[in-house]
VOBAZA-294732 format. One record per atom (N, C-alpha, C): residue in three letters; chain; x, y, z; residue number from 1. Coordinates in pm, 1 decimal. Atoms other than C-alpha are relative to their C-alpha. Layout:
<sites>
<'ALA','A',<X,Y,Z>,NUM>
...
</sites>
This chain:
<sites>
<'MET','A',<-81.2,105.0,60.2>,1>
<'MET','A',<-13032.6,1328.2,5826.7>,1>
<'MET','A',<134.7,-12.0,72.0>,1>
<'GLU','A',<-129.8,1.8,-65.4>,2>
<'GLU','A',<-12705.9,1428.6,5992.7>,2>
<'GLU','A',<-7.8,-65.1,138.4>,2>
<'GLY','A',<20.9,60.2,-131.4>,3>
<'GLY','A',<-12840.9,1330.9,6334.5>,3>
<'GLY','A',<-4.4,-151.2,-7.9>,3>
<'GLN','A',<8.0,144.8,21.1>,4>
<'GLN','A',<-12910.5,984.4,6199.2>,4>
<'GLN','A',<139.5,-60.3,-13.4>,4>
<'ASP','A',<-137.0,48.2,16.8>,5>
<'ASP','A',<-12546.1,943.1,6093.1>,5>
<'ASP','A',<71.5,-4.2,135.1>,5>
<'GLN','A',<-62.5,-6.1,-131.7>,6>
<'GLN','A',<-12428.6,1050.1,6438.1>,6>
<'GLN','A',<-49.4,-116.1,86.7>,6>
<'GLN','A',<56.8,106.8,-81.6>,7>
<'GLN','A',<-12663.6,801.3,6600.8>,7>
<'GLN','A',<59.6,-134.5,-40.8>,7>
<'ASN','A',<-54.2,126.6,47.7>,8>
<'ASN','A',<-12539.0,515.4,6384.0>,8>
<'ASN','A',<146.4,-15.7,37.9>,8>
<'LYS','A',<-142.0,2.3,-28.7>,9>
<'LYS','A',<-12180.8,608.3,6458.7>,9>
<'LYS','A',<28.3,-54.2,140.1>,9>
<'PHE','A',<-24.0,38.7,-138.1>,10>
<'PHE','A',<-12221.7,535.1,6829.3>,10>
<'PHE','A',<-53.9,-138.1,35.6>,10>
<'ARG','A',<58.1,127.5,-37.6>,11>
<'ARG','A',<-12370.1,192.8,6805.5>,11>
<'ARG','A',<96.1,-115.3,-28.1>,11>
<'VAL','A',<-77.5,121.4,21.4>,12>
<'VAL','A',<-12227.0,-154.5,6816.1>,12>
<'VAL','A',<-56.5,-68.0,-124.3>,12>
<'VAL','A',<43.0,61.2,125.1>,13>
<'VAL','A',<-12238.1,-322.0,6476.3>,13>
<'VAL','A',<17.4,-151.4,9.4>,13>
<'LYS','A',<-3.2,146.7,-6.0>,14>
<'LYS','A',<-12325.3,-691.8,6458.4>,14>
<'LYS','A',<56.2,-56.6,-131.0>,14>
<'VAL','A',<-58.3,68.7,115.5>,15>
<'VAL','A',<-12109.4,-899.9,6225.6>,15>
<'VAL','A',<-80.6,-127.5,-20.5>,15>
<'ASP','A',<85.4,117.7,20.8>,16>
<'ASP','A',<-12331.4,-1162.6,6063.1>,16>
<'ASP','A',<54.9,-98.6,-102.5>,16>
<'SER','A',<-60.6,91.6,97.3>,17>
<'SER','A',<-12095.0,-1324.0,5810.0>,17>
<'SER','A',<148.8,31.4,-12.2>,17>
<'PRO','A',<-142.1,-29.1,24.1>,18>
<'PRO','A',<-11726.5,-1358.5,5721.1>,18>
<'PRO','A',<16.4,117.1,-97.8>,18>
<'GLU','A',<-6.6,-109.9,97.3>,19>
<'GLU','A',<-11798.1,-1117.9,5433.0>,19>
<'GLU','A',<-19.9,135.8,67.8>,19>
<'SER','A',<21.3,-127.7,-67.9>,20>
<'SER','A',<-11936.8,-846.5,5660.5>,20>
<'SER','A',<120.1,31.7,90.6>,20>
<'TRP','A',<-121.9,-18.5,-81.1>,21>
<'TRP','A',<-11633.9,-897.3,5892.0>,21>
<'TRP','A',<108.6,66.3,-86.2>,21>
<'ASP','A',<-102.1,-55.5,90.7>,22>
<'ASP','A',<-11398.2,-832.9,5598.3>,22>
<'ASP','A',<-35.2,141.5,-43.4>,22>
<'SER','A',<45.6,-130.5,45.0>,23>
<'SER','A',<-11605.5,-538.9,5482.0>,23>
<'SER','A',<22.1,106.8,107.9>,23>
<'TYR','A',<-17.7,-96.5,-109.3>,24>
<'TYR','A',<-11604.1,-366.2,5823.7>,24>
<'TYR','A',<148.2,28.8,25.2>,24>
<'LEU','A',<-143.1,-21.1,-23.7>,25>
<'LEU','A',<-11229.8,-421.0,5868.0>,25>
<'LEU','A',<63.1,80.7,-113.0>,25>
<'THR','A',<-50.8,-76.2,114.5>,26>
<'THR','A',<-11161.0,-286.9,5518.5>,26>
<'THR','A',<-35.4,147.1,14.1>,26>
<'GLN','A',<44.9,-138.5,-20.5>,27>
<'GLN','A',<-11367.3,26.3,5588.9>,27>
<'GLN','A',<80.2,67.2,111.9>,27>
<'ALA','A',<-71.0,-56.5,-115.1>,28>
<'ALA','A',<-11198.5,79.5,5926.5>,28>
<'ALA','A',<145.4,30.4,-36.7>,28>
<'THR','A',<-138.4,-20.7,41.9>,29>
<'THR','A',<-10851.7,41.7,5772.3>,29>
<'THR','A',<9.1,120.9,-91.9>,29>
<'ALA','A',<0.8,-113.1,94.3>,30>
<'ALA','A',<-10937.2,288.2,5493.8>,30>
<'ALA','A',<-14.9,133.1,74.1>,30>
<'GLN','A',<23.9,-123.1,-76.9>,31>
<'GLN','A',<-11050.5,542.0,5755.8>,31>
<'GLN','A',<96.5,14.6,117.7>,31>
<'ALA','A',<-95.7,0.6,-112.0>,32>
<'ALA','A',<-10758.3,467.7,5993.7>,32>
<'ALA','A',<-73.4,-1.8,133.9>,32>
<'CYS','A',<86.7,7.0,-117.3>,33>
<'CYS','A',<-11023.7,378.5,6249.9>,33>
<'CYS','A',<34.6,-124.1,83.7>,33>
<'PRO','A',<-23.2,116.4,-85.6>,34>
<'PRO','A',<-10938.6,155.8,6549.0>,34>
<'PRO','A',<-128.2,-82.9,12.8>,34>
<'VAL','A',<113.7,90.9,-9.6>,35>
<'VAL','A',<-11164.4,-147.1,6595.8>,35>
<'VAL','A',<6.6,-76.5,131.7>,35>
<'VAL','A',<11.5,82.7,-119.7>,36>
<'VAL','A',<-11284.1,-315.3,6915.7>,36>
<'VAL','A',<-107.9,-103.8,-28.2>,36>
<'VAL','A',<92.5,108.1,32.2>,37>
<'VAL','A',<-11450.2,-654.5,6875.8>,37>
<'VAL','A',<-34.8,-77.5,126.9>,37>
<'HIS','A',<49.1,81.8,-111.3>,38>
<'HIS','A',<-11663.6,-838.4,7132.6>,38>
<'HIS','A',<-47.5,-132.0,-58.2>,38>
<'PHE','A',<44.5,133.0,39.9>,39>
<'PHE','A',<-11683.6,-1212.2,7065.7>,39>
<'PHE','A',<-88.0,-52.4,112.3>,39>
<'THR','A',<101.3,34.4,-98.9>,40>
<'THR','A',<-11995.9,-1334.5,7241.5>,40>
<'THR','A',<-75.1,-126.0,-41.6>,40>
<'ALA','A',<89.6,112.3,30.2>,41>
<'ALA','A',<-12244.2,-1621.1,7258.4>,41>
<'ALA','A',<-126.2,17.8,84.8>,41>
<'ALA','A',<127.8,-19.9,-68.5>,42>
<'ALA','A',<-12612.7,-1611.0,7351.4>,42>
<'ALA','A',<-10.7,-83.7,127.4>,42>
<'TRP','A',<8.5,90.5,-115.1>,43>
<'TRP','A',<-12564.2,-1899.3,7597.1>,43>
<'TRP','A',<100.4,34.8,110.6>,43>
<'CYS','A',<-104.3,-35.7,-97.3>,44>
<'CYS','A',<-12271.8,-1733.5,7779.7>,44>
<'CYS','A',<-43.9,122.6,79.1>,44>
<'MET','A',<54.7,-109.6,-80.1>,45>
<'MET','A',<-12413.8,-1521.0,8062.5>,45>
<'MET','A',<99.6,114.7,23.7>,45>
<'PRO','A',<-93.4,-112.4,-16.0>,46>
<'PRO','A',<-12092.8,-1320.5,8134.3>,46>
<'PRO','A',<10.1,83.9,-127.9>,46>
<'SER','A',<-6.2,-67.9,128.9>,47>
<'SER','A',<-12081.9,-1235.5,7764.0>,47>
<'SER','A',<-123.2,87.2,-22.0>,47>
<'VAL','A',<126.1,-73.0,16.3>,48>
<'VAL','A',<-12448.0,-1131.0,7751.3>,48>
<'VAL','A',<-3.2,118.9,95.7>,48>
<'ALA','A',<-2.7,-107.3,-99.8>,49>
<'ALA','A',<-12397.3,-924.7,8067.8>,49>
<'ALA','A',<88.5,115.7,-44.4>,49>
<'MET','A',<-90.8,-104.3,46.4>,50>
<'MET','A',<-12120.3,-730.2,7890.3>,50>
<'MET','A',<-61.3,85.1,-112.1>,50>
<'ASN','A',<58.0,-73.0,113.5>,51>
<'ASN','A',<-12348.4,-616.2,7603.7>,51>
<'ASN','A',<-35.0,145.7,30.8>,51>
<'PRO','A',<31.6,-141.2,-28.3>,52>
<'PRO','A',<-12488.1,-299.7,7772.3>,52>
<'PRO','A',<126.5,83.3,24.4>,52>
<'PHE','A',<-126.5,-69.3,-26.1>,53>
<'PHE','A',<-12137.1,-206.5,7889.6>,53>
<'PHE','A',<72.2,29.2,-132.0>,53>
<'PHE','A',<-66.0,-15.8,129.6>,54>
<'PHE','A',<-12001.0,-258.3,7537.4>,54>
<'PHE','A',<-67.3,111.8,-80.3>,54>
<'GLU','A',<73.3,-106.8,68.2>,55>
<'GLU','A',<-12274.7,-32.9,7395.6>,55>
<'GLU','A',<33.5,136.3,59.8>,55>
<'GLU','A',<-38.6,-123.5,-67.3>,56>
<'GLU','A',<-12186.4,230.2,7654.4>,56>
<'GLU','A',<139.4,44.5,-47.3>,56>
<'LEU','A',<-134.7,-31.5,49.3>,57>
<'LEU','A',<-11821.2,210.9,7544.2>,57>
<'LEU','A',<-6.0,59.5,-140.7>,57>
<'ALA','A',<14.3,-49.8,137.8>,58>
<'ALA','A',<-11930.6,266.7,7183.2>,58>
<'ALA','A',<-36.7,147.4,-1.0>,58>
<'SER','A',<36.2,-141.3,-4.5>,59>
<'SER','A',<-12084.0,598.8,7283.6>,59>
<'SER','A',<111.1,84.2,62.8>,59>
<'THR','A',<-111.5,-69.8,-64.0>,60>
<'THR','A',<-11777.4,690.6,7491.7>,60>
<'THR','A',<113.7,25.9,-99.0>,60>
<'PHE','A',<-109.1,-10.2,97.6>,61>
<'PHE','A',<-11536.2,634.0,7201.2>,61>
<'PHE','A',<-58.6,5.8,-141.3>,61>
<'PRO','A',<68.9,-10.7,129.3>,62>
<'PRO','A',<-11714.8,768.2,6889.6>,62>
<'PRO','A',<90.2,-20.9,-122.2>,62>
<'ASP','A',<-89.2,16.8,114.8>,63>
<'ASP','A',<-11403.5,743.3,6669.6>,63>
<'ASP','A',<55.1,-142.0,-11.2>,63>
<'VAL','A',<-39.8,140.8,4.2>,64>
<'VAL','A',<-11372.5,366.9,6725.2>,64>
<'VAL','A',<-116.7,-80.7,-55.1>,64>
<'LEU','A',<104.4,89.4,51.1>,65>
<'LEU','A',<-11563.2,97.0,6535.6>,65>
<'LEU','A',<-15.8,-116.0,98.0>,65>
<'PHE','A',<29.3,108.3,-93.6>,66>
<'PHE','A',<-11729.1,-143.6,6780.7>,66>
<'PHE','A',<-78.9,-107.9,-72.8>,66>
<'LEU','A',<65.9,113.0,66.1>,67>
<'LEU','A',<-11817.6,-484.5,6638.2>,67>
<'LEU','A',<-31.7,-106.7,103.2>,67>
<'THR','A',<30.9,115.6,-83.4>,68>
<'THR','A',<-11989.7,-777.0,6801.7>,68>
<'THR','A',<-15.3,-121.5,-91.8>,68>
<'VAL','A',<3.0,123.3,79.6>,69>
<'VAL','A',<-11949.6,-1133.1,6673.4>,69>
<'VAL','A',<-52.5,-111.8,88.5>,69>
<'ASP','A',<51.2,117.4,-70.7>,70>
<'ASP','A',<-12166.5,-1420.9,6793.1>,70>
<'ASP','A',<75.4,-120.9,-55.0>,70>
<'VAL','A',<-87.1,109.7,45.6>,71>
<'VAL','A',<-11930.7,-1719.2,6779.3>,71>
<'VAL','A',<-78.3,-115.8,-61.8>,71>
<'ASP','A',<81.1,107.2,58.5>,72>
<'ASP','A',<-12216.1,-1956.7,6696.6>,72>
<'ASP','A',<-52.2,37.8,-138.7>,72>
<'ASP','A',<50.4,-46.6,129.2>,73>
<'ASP','A',<-12338.3,-1742.1,6405.5>,73>
<'ASP','A',<112.0,14.3,-103.4>,73>
<'VAL','A',<-111.5,-27.4,92.4>,74>
<'VAL','A',<-11997.4,-1661.7,6254.1>,74>
<'VAL','A',<124.0,-74.6,49.3>,74>
<'LYS','A',<-108.6,86.0,-51.3>,75>
<'LYS','A',<-11774.5,-1955.5,6352.3>,75>
<'LYS','A',<132.2,24.6,-71.3>,75>
<'GLU','A',<-123.2,-17.3,79.2>,76>
<'GLU','A',<-11527.0,-1886.2,6071.2>,76>
<'GLU','A',<85.9,113.7,54.9>,76>
<'VAL','A',<-74.1,-116.7,-50.8>,77>
<'VAL','A',<-11432.0,-1546.5,6214.0>,77>
<'VAL','A',<58.9,-32.0,137.1>,77>
<'ALA','A',<-49.2,36.7,-133.3>,78>
<'ALA','A',<-11402.3,-1680.0,6570.5>,78>
<'ALA','A',<120.6,-93.0,-11.6>,78>
<'THR','A',<-110.4,93.5,21.4>,79>
<'THR','A',<-11178.2,-1961.1,6446.6>,79>
<'THR','A',<122.6,72.8,-53.2>,79>
<'LYS','A',<-109.0,-75.8,61.8>,80>
<'LYS','A',<-10967.8,-1727.3,6232.3>,80>
<'LYS','A',<73.3,87.4,102.9>,80>
<'MET','A',<-58.2,-88.8,-100.6>,81>
<'MET','A',<-10913.4,-1492.5,6528.8>,81>
<'MET','A',<42.0,-75.7,127.5>,81>
<'GLU','A',<-41.9,87.7,-110.4>,82>
<'GLU','A',<-10839.7,-1789.4,6761.8>,82>
<'GLU','A',<-71.5,31.3,131.4>,82>
<'VAL','A',<81.5,-25.4,-118.1>,83>
<'VAL','A',<-11123.1,-1709.7,7000.8>,83>
<'VAL','A',<-46.5,-134.4,55.0>,83>
<'LYS','A',<31.0,128.7,-60.3>,84>
<'LYS','A',<-11163.4,-1999.7,7241.7>,84>
<'LYS','A',<-90.1,10.7,122.9>,84>
<'ALA','A',<84.0,-20.2,-118.4>,85>
<'ALA','A',<-11359.4,-1846.9,7532.8>,85>
<'ALA','A',<-78.8,129.1,-17.1>,85>
<'MET','A',<81.6,-120.1,5.7>,86>
<'MET','A',<-11634.4,-1589.7,7576.8>,86>
<'MET','A',<-16.1,56.6,140.2>,86>
<'PRO','A',<-22.2,-94.3,109.3>,87>
<'PRO','A',<-11635.9,-1306.9,7620.2>,87>
<'PRO','A',<149.5,19.5,-27.7>,87>
<'THR','A',<-135.9,-39.0,39.9>,88>
<'THR','A',<-11320.6,-1221.7,7427.0>,88>
<'THR','A',<-11.3,134.0,-70.4>,88>
<'PHE','A',<-3.3,-132.8,61.3>,89>
<'PHE','A',<-11238.9,-864.3,7328.6>,89>
<'PHE','A',<131.1,16.4,-74.1>,89>
<'LEU','A',<-119.5,-24.3,80.1>,90>
<'LEU','A',<-10997.6,-782.4,7048.4>,90>
<'LEU','A',<9.6,148.2,-32.5>,90>
<'LEU','A',<-26.8,-137.1,40.5>,91>
<'LEU','A',<-10841.5,-442.5,6983.9>,91>
<'LEU','A',<86.4,-9.3,-125.0>,91>
<'MET','A',<-67.2,13.8,128.9>,92>
<'MET','A',<-10738.1,-407.0,6620.8>,92>
<'MET','A',<23.7,135.2,-66.4>,92>
<'LYS','A',<-32.6,-120.3,77.6>,93>
<'LYS','A',<-10572.5,-144.2,6403.2>,93>
<'LYS','A',<58.4,-48.3,-132.1>,93>
<'ASP','A',<-46.4,39.8,134.1>,94>
<'ASP','A',<-10520.1,-181.1,6026.2>,94>
<'ASP','A',<-1.1,-152.0,-17.1>,94>
<'ARG','A',<19.6,145.6,11.6>,95>
<'ARG','A',<-10650.3,-540.8,6039.9>,95>
<'ARG','A',<97.0,-83.0,84.8>,95>
<'THR','A',<-98.3,69.1,-82.7>,96>
<'THR','A',<-10379.4,-626.9,6294.4>,96>
<'THR','A',<-46.4,-2.8,145.2>,96>
<'LEU','A',<35.7,14.1,-140.2>,97>
<'LEU','A',<-10448.2,-759.1,6643.0>,97>
<'LEU','A',<102.9,75.0,85.2>,97>
<'VAL','A',<-87.3,-79.3,-85.7>,98>
<'VAL','A',<-10306.5,-511.7,6896.4>,98>
<'VAL','A',<-6.8,-51.0,144.2>,98>
<'ASP','A',<18.4,46.7,-137.4>,99>
<'ASP','A',<-10451.5,-652.1,7220.3>,99>
<'ASP','A',<-117.1,-96.7,4.3>,99>
<'LYS','A',<106.9,98.7,-15.0>,100>
<'LYS','A',<-10671.5,-938.2,7337.4>,100>
<'LYS','A',<-28.9,-17.2,148.4>,100>
<'LEU','A',<43.3,18.7,-138.1>,101>
<'LEU','A',<-10870.9,-967.6,7659.4>,101>
<'LEU','A',<-103.5,-110.2,5.4>,101>
<'VAL','A',<97.9,106.4,-16.3>,102>
<'VAL','A',<-11054.5,-1277.8,7772.0>,102>
<'VAL','A',<-64.1,15.3,136.8>,102>
<'GLY','A',<72.1,-10.4,-126.4>,103>
<'GLY','A',<-11323.8,-1251.4,8037.8>,103>
<'GLY','A',<-76.3,130.6,12.5>,103>
<'ALA','A',<85.9,-116.4,-22.1>,104>
<'ALA','A',<-11581.7,-1004.9,8165.0>,104>
<'ALA','A',<57.8,86.1,111.6>,104>
<'ASN','A',<-63.3,-89.6,-97.3>,105>
<'ASN','A',<-11373.7,-737.1,8336.3>,105>
<'ASN','A',<-14.4,143.3,-50.8>,105>
<'PRO','A',<28.8,-132.1,56.0>,106>
<'PRO','A',<-11531.4,-396.7,8256.2>,106>
<'PRO','A',<108.9,104.3,23.4>,106>
<'GLU','A',<-101.1,-102.5,-28.8>,107>
<'GLU','A',<-11266.5,-182.8,8429.9>,107>
<'GLU','A',<123.7,-19.4,-86.5>,107>
<'GLU','A',<-120.5,29.4,78.8>,108>
<'GLU','A',<-10976.4,-355.5,8255.3>,108>
<'GLU','A',<-24.5,25.5,-148.6>,108>
<'ILE','A',<32.9,-21.0,141.1>,109>
<'ILE','A',<-11150.9,-346.3,7917.3>,109>
<'ILE','A',<0.1,149.2,-32.1>,109>
<'LYS','A',<5.6,-145.4,23.1>,110>
<'LYS','A',<-11222.0,26.4,7947.7>,110>
<'LYS','A',<140.9,59.7,3.0>,110>
<'LYS','A',<-136.7,-51.3,-13.7>,111>
<'LYS','A',<-10863.7,93.8,8059.9>,111>
<'LYS','A',<82.7,-32.0,-125.8>,111>
<'ARG','A',<-77.3,40.9,118.1>,112>
<'ARG','A',<-10716.2,-102.3,7767.8>,112>
<'ARG','A',<-47.2,72.9,-125.1>,112>
<'ILE','A',<52.7,-71.3,116.9>,113>
<'ILE','A',<-10948.1,58.8,7511.9>,113>
<'ILE','A',<45.9,145.3,4.9>,113>
<'ASP','A',<-43.8,-138.4,-15.6>,114>
<'ASP','A',<-10862.3,401.1,7649.4>,114>
<'ASP','A',<146.5,15.0,-41.9>,114>
<'GLY','A',<-141.4,-3.2,36.9>,115>
<'GLY','A',<-10489.0,331.7,7618.3>,115>
<'GLY','A',<19.9,-23.7,-148.5>,115>
<'PHE','A',<-5.7,34.4,142.4>,116>
<'PHE','A',<-10540.3,180.9,7272.8>,116>
<'PHE','A',<-38.1,120.5,-86.2>,116>
<'VAL','A',<47.0,-117.0,75.4>,117>
<'VAL','A',<-10735.0,484.3,7148.0>,117>
<'VAL','A',<102.8,112.3,7.5>,117>
<'GLN','A',<-103.5,-104.1,-15.7>,118>
<'GLN','A',<-10472.1,722.2,7290.5>,118>
<'GLN','A',<119.3,-29.1,-90.3>,118>
<'SER','A',<-116.5,34.7,82.5>,119>
<'SER','A',<-10193.1,532.9,7112.9>,119>
<'SER','A',<-31.9,15.2,-148.3>,119>
<'CYS','A',<40.8,-18.0,139.7>,120>
<'CYS','A',<-10390.4,540.0,6785.9>,120>
<'CYS','A',<1.4,148.8,-36.4>,120>
<'ARG','A',<1.3,-145.4,25.5>,121>
<'ARG','A',<-10437.9,916.9,6815.8>,121>
<'ARG','A',<141.3,53.7,-15.6>,121>
<'VAL','A',<-139.3,-45.3,6.0>,122>
<'VAL','A',<-10064.6,966.2,6875.9>,122>
<'VAL','A',<62.1,-40.3,-133.0>,122>
<'SER','A',<-61.3,46.5,126.1>,123>
<'SER','A',<-9969.4,757.1,6571.5>,123>
<'SER','A',<-56.3,72.4,-120.6>,123>
<'VAL','A',<61.5,-74.1,110.6>,124>
<'VAL','A',<-10210.0,956.1,6350.8>,124>
<'VAL','A',<52.1,143.0,-3.3>,124>
<'ALA','A',<-40.7,-141.7,-9.8>,125>
<'ALA','A',<-10094.1,1297.9,6475.1>,125>
<'ALA','A',<138.9,25.7,-58.8>,125>
</sites>
């Protein structure tokens, strides 16, 4: 059973409604957990190409919640977060936007997430 929890912890969670978006952010805030969000679209090839990389990041940073939002499925969230291009990556802490990256740039995304996670650890310590 414990192994199952560990496995779930390292995966990217798909947001399928504005309600699930709120629920995940509420949980992350309660646990003081940083959040990284990938706004994607099935028709956007650079976005689709980033999916395996994003999943790899989820396993690299187990104490971060990784969410993926398809802008066509959950337009309300994309609009609320002012996402206008795909892929867009948001780094959030306590429901607050800390950083935003637009475009498929794996090195820059990893670097920013790494810095973001380090700063979150420092503020918790």
